[in-house]
C-alpha positions in Angstrom: 61.0 27.4 -168.7 58.1 28.4 -171.2 54.6 28.0 -170.9 53.3 25.6 -173.4 49.8 24.2 -175.1 50.7 21.2 -173.0 49.8 23.1 -169.7 47.7 21.2 -167.2 46.3 21.2 -163.4 45.8 24.4 -161.6 47.9 27.6 -161.4 46.5 29.6 -158.8 45.6 33.3 -159.4 48.0 35.1 -156.6 46.7 38.4 -154.5 49.1 40.7 -153.9 49.5 40.9 -150.0 49.7 44.3 -148.7 50.3 45.5 -145.3 47.6 47.5 -143.6 49.8 51.0 -144.5 49.8 49.5 -148.4 53.4 48.6 -148.5 54.0 45.1 -150.2 54.3 42.2 -147.8 56.9 40.2 -149.1 56.9 37.3 -146.4 53.1 36.8 -147.3 54.3 36.4 -150.9 56.7 33.7 -149.7 53.8 31.6 -147.8 51.4 31.9 -150.5 53.9 30.5 -153.0 55.1 28.0 -150.5 51.1 27.0 -149.7 50.5 26.8 -153.7 53.3 24.5 -154.2 52.5 22.4 -151.2 48.9 21.8 -152.8 49.8 20.3 -155.8 49.4 23.5 -158.2 51.3 22.9 -161.7 51.8 26.4 -162.0 50.9 30.1 -160.4 49.7 33.6 -162.2 50.5 36.9 -160.5 49.3 40.0 -161.3 46.0 38.6 -162.4 42.5 40.4 -162.6 42.3 40.3 -158.8 46.0 41.0 -157.9 45.6 44.7 -158.0 47.8 45.1 -160.7 47.0 48.7 -161.6 47.7 50.0 -158.1 51.3 48.5 -158.6 54.2 50.9 -160.4 56.1 48.7 -163.0 59.1 48.4 -160.6 56.8 46.9 -157.9 55.2 44.6 -160.8 58.7 43.6 -161.7 59.5 42.7 -158.1 56.4 41.0 -157.0 56.8 38.7 -160.0 60.4 38.1 -159.5 59.9 36.8 -155.9 57.2 34.4 -157.0 59.4 33.1 -159.5 62.4 33.0 -157.5 60.4 30.9 -154.5 58.1 29.1 -157.4 61.6 27.1 -158.1 60.4 24.8 -161.3 56.8 25.5 -161.9 55.8 27.9 -164.6 55.1 31.4 -163.4 52.7 33.6 -165.3 52.4 37.5 -165.6 49.8 39.4 -166.2 50.9 42.3 -168.6 47.5 43.9 -169.7 48.0 47.3 -170.1 46.2 50.2 -172.1 49.4 50.8 -174.0 51.6 48.3 -175.8 54.5 50.2 -174.4 53.9 49.5 -171.1 52.7 46.0 -171.7 56.1 45.4 -173.8 58.2 46.8 -171.2 56.5 44.6 -168.0 56.6 41.7 -170.5 60.0 41.9 -171.7 61.3 42.9 -167.6 59.5 39.8 -166.3 60.3 37.2 -169.2 63.8 38.3 -168.7 63.6 37.0 -164.7 62.5 34.0 -165.7 58.7 33.9 -166.5 57.1 31.2 -168.6 54.9 33.6 -170.2 52.0 36.2 -170.1 48.6 36.7 -170.0 46.7 39.5 -171.8 43.2 40.7 -171.2 41.3 42.8 -173.7 40.4 46.5 -173.4 36.6 47.0 -173.1 36.5 49.4 -176.3 36.8 46.5 -178.6 33.5 45.2 -180.2 34.1 43.4 -183.2 35.6 40.1 -184.1 38.1 42.2 -186.4 38.9 44.6 -183.8 39.5 41.7 -181.3 41.7 39.7 -183.5 43.8 42.8 -184.7 44.7 43.5 -180.8 45.7 40.4 -180.0 48.0 40.3 -183.2 49.3 43.8 -182.5 49.8 42.8 -178.8 51.6 39.3 -179.9 53.9 42.1 -182.0 54.8 44.0 -179.5 55.9 41.4 -176.6 57.8 39.9 -179.2 57.2 36.2 -181.1 59.5 34.7 -178.4 57.0 35.2 -175.4 54.2 32.9 -174.9 50.9 34.6 -174.0 47.4 33.6 -172.5 44.0 34.9 -173.8 42.1 35.9 -170.7 38.5 35.8 -171.9 36.4 37.2 -169.1 33.6 39.4 -170.9 31.7 39.9 -167.3 34.6 42.1 -166.4 36.3 43.2 -169.8 32.4 43.6 -171.5 34.2 41.9 -174.9 32.6 39.1 -176.3 35.0 36.4 -177.8 33.5 34.0 -180.2 34.7 30.2 -180.5 35.5 31.5 -184.0 37.4 34.8 -183.1 39.4 32.6 -180.2 40.2 30.5 -183.3 41.5 33.1 -185.4 43.6 34.5 -182.6 45.0 31.2 -182.0 45.6 30.7 -185.8 47.1 34.1 -186.4 49.5 33.9 -183.7 52.0 31.0 -183.0 53.1 32.5 -179.5 49.5 32.0 -178.3 49.2 28.9 -176.1 46.6 29.3 -173.5 43.2 30.3 -173.2 41.7 31.6 -169.4 38.2 30.5 -170.0 35.9 32.8 -167.8 32.4 33.3 -170.1 29.4 32.6 -168.4 27.7 30.5 -169.8 30.6 29.0 -171.4 30.5 25.6 -171.2 29.4 25.4 -175.0 32.5 27.6 -175.6 34.6 24.8 -174.6 33.1 22.0 -176.3 33.3 24.4 -180.0 37.0 25.0 -179.3 38.0 21.1 -178.9 35.9 20.5 -181.7 37.8 22.7 -183.5 40.7 20.8 -182.5 38.9 17.4 -183.5 38.5 19.0 -187.1 41.6 20.3 -187.4 40.8 23.8 -187.9 42.8 25.0 -184.9 45.7 23.7 -183.0 45.4 22.5 -179.4 45.7 25.1 -177.0 45.7 24.8 -173.1 42.2 25.4 -171.6 42.3 26.3 -167.8 39.5 27.9 -166.3 38.8 31.3 -164.2 35.7 32.9 -162.9 36.2 32.1 -159.5 36.0 28.4 -160.2 32.1 28.2 -160.3 31.7 25.9 -162.9 34.8 23.9 -162.7 33.3 20.9 -162.2 31.4 20.4 -165.3 34.3 22.6 -167.2 36.6 19.8 -166.7 34.2 17.4 -168.2 33.7 19.5 -171.3 37.3 19.3 -172.1 38.8 22.0 -169.5 42.8 21.4 -168.5 42.4 22.7 -165.4 41.8 25.8 -163.2 43.5 29.3 -163.3 41.7 31.2 -160.7 42.1 32.6 -157.3 39.7 31.1 -154.8 40.8 31.2 -151.3 41.0 27.2 -151.7 43.2 26.4 -154.1 44.0 23.0 -152.4 40.0 22.1 -153.3 40.5 22.9 -157.0 43.6 21.1 -157.1 41.7 18.0 -155.8 38.7 18.3 -158.0 41.3 18.4 -161.0 42.9 15.7 -160.2 39.8 13.9 -159.2 38.0 14.6 -162.7 41.3 13.8 -164.4 41.1 10.3 -162.6 37.3 9.6 -163.7 36.6 9.7 -160.2 33.3 11.8 -161.0 31.2 11.6 -158.1 34.0 12.4 -155.8 35.2 15.6 -157.6 31.3 17.0 -157.6 30.8 15.9 -153.8 34.0 18.1 -152.8 33.1 20.8 -155.4 29.6 21.0 -154.0 30.7 21.5 -150.1 32.5 24.4 -151.2 30.0 26.0 -153.8 28.3 28.4 -151.2 31.5 29.9 -150.5 32.4 29.8 -154.2 29.5 32.0 -154.4 30.1 34.2 -152.2 33.7 35.0 -153.0 32.5 35.5 -156.5 30.3 38.5 -155.9 31.5 41.6 -157.7 33.2 44.2 -155.7 33.4 41.9 -152.9 35.2 38.8 -154.0 38.8 40.1 -153.6 37.8 41.2 -149.8 36.4 37.6 -149.0 39.4 36.1 -150.7 42.2 37.9 -148.5 39.7 37.4 -145.4 40.1 33.7 -145.6 43.6 33.5 -146.8 44.5 35.6 -143.6 42.4 33.4 -141.9 44.3 30.4 -143.4 47.7 31.7 -142.2 49.1 32.5 -145.7 48.5 36.8 -145.4 49.6 38.8 -142.4 47.0 41.3 -143.6 43.6 41.2 -145.5 44.6 44.8 -146.6 43.7 45.7 -150.3 46.0 48.8 -151.7 43.9 52.1 -152.3 40.9 52.4 -153.6 39.7 49.0 -151.9 38.0 48.1 -148.6 37.6 45.6 -146.3 34.3 43.2 -145.4 31.6 44.9 -142.8 31.4 43.2 -139.5 28.3 41.7 -141.1 29.8 40.3 -144.1 32.7 38.8 -142.3 30.1 37.0 -139.9 28.7 35.5 -142.9 32.1 34.4 -144.3 32.8 32.7 -141.0 29.4 31.0 -141.0 30.1 29.6 -144.4 33.6 28.1 -143.0 31.6 26.2 -140.4 29.6 24.7 -142.7 32.2 24.0 -145.2 34.3 22.4 -142.4 31.8 19.9 -141.9 32.7 18.5 -145.2 36.0 19.3 -145.9 38.5 19.3 -142.3 40.6 22.3 -144.3 37.8 24.9 -143.8 38.6 25.0 -139.8 40.7 27.9 -139.5 41.8 29.9 -136.6 
């Protein structure tokens, strides 16, 4: 099952579960995958920005991806293959595609500055992984310090037939979605799927601007599925009400350098992870931060019973 531009819904970004000693926790991979399936996800992404991919060896990356691909059954699984060089990117892309991945996600290196540099990089990346491998552009300037204008995204899409999706994480970025959908309407760019990341902070209005869904790792992916479903059904008030209830926790989880610790802590409390550990270098929450997250969960539970965790 290959990824196509018709992709919609929610592709949660999976964390990589570790035990306290840094070993990979395969049982938690299975629980997380099963949970994504049960809550209505339409696909999954592994080894994303907060999947701690740089801390894994090539063999570990392939093993983690393969386990999720097999467990996810008929849902498409996208694998992050971003790497400093094309040799490593090509090797991981080919290995995971051979094991059933639906496509790969590629982030730009932070050295790119001009539109020509960005377009050239993606053309070379597409050549490296092969024209038969569908790929996702990850546009996250807050982390990668690479500014992709709507025009350069259009250029990447036009120049690379294997580009089928944009992981949109710009902020502010609502006008970018409108511009890209405008290109589709005027015929200057073919349709691609637009799934949104950045923790889901603007998913409510991103859906109204023409996004197809979410591609992020918020610790309540079931909420993301509900918001996308309600938005698609035209139930605007219900979508916004649910989203608004989660916004304080979304905001807290999106703190740079802290977000993954928050995410793993909540997912452990939800019974999905055995441990909240990150592989070193990385750290856990302070006692005060845990108390703040607990308070946010208590408040959220007044509006969404799924936040009543142990």
